[in-house]
N, C-alpha and C positions, 0 to 999 in steps of 0.2 A: 665552306666545306671543312676546312681545317678545324675551326672552332667547334662546329657541330660534331665532328668526329671526336674531338677532345672531350666534349661534354657528355656524349652518349657512351663513350668507352672508358673514360678515366685515364686515358693514355697520357704519359708524361711528354714534355716537349721533345726530349731526345728520341723517344720512341716514335713520335709523329714524324720527326725529321728523317728518321732512318727507315720508315715504313716503305717497303717495296711492293709493287703490284703482286709479286709472287708470294707475298706474305698474307694475301687475302684469299680465303677459300669461299668463293661464292656458292659453291655446291653445299657446303656444310654451315654456311652463315657464320663464319668465324674469321677473326683477324688473329694472326700469330705475331706476337711481339718477340723478336729474336734478340737475345742478350739484353734484356731489360734490366730493371733494378736487381742488383745482386748477380748480374750476368746470367740470369735465368730466362728461359723461354716460357711464355704463357699464352694460352688461347683466350680470346675475348669474344663472347657472342655478340652478334650485331642484329639489330632489328631489320625488318623488311624495308623501311624508308631509308635507313642508312645504307643498306645493301644496294638498293636501286641507285641512290646518289653516287656511291662509289663505283658502281658498274659504269655509269655514264662518264664519270671522271676518268676512269681507267681504260675506256674503250679503245682509245688510240695510242695506248702506251705499251711498251714491251715489258716482259716479266721482270727484268732487272732495273726498270726505271723507278725512281722515287714517286710515290703516289702524289705528293703535293709539290714536287719539283723544287724543293727547298734544300739548301745546305744547312748543316747544324748551326752555323753562325747566323743564319737568317732568323733563327728563333732565339737568339741571345745566348747561345751555348759556346763555350770555349772549346777549342780544338787541341 
């Protein structure tokens, strides 16, 4: 699911690691990258298949949980 999200959205490793459930708007079919490259926020549209897969993945998580349950160093990022 992590790789599929990366491919379909173009999100960077740090953006994927920091993606919270609250950053996903299922109603408007958008992911919001908070403090991405250049410390800017941006919205990324998501298709219906990705939306469905993310809804299933996030169904038992709280709004402040990481979507993929990974820490930044899990994706090879320095802290």
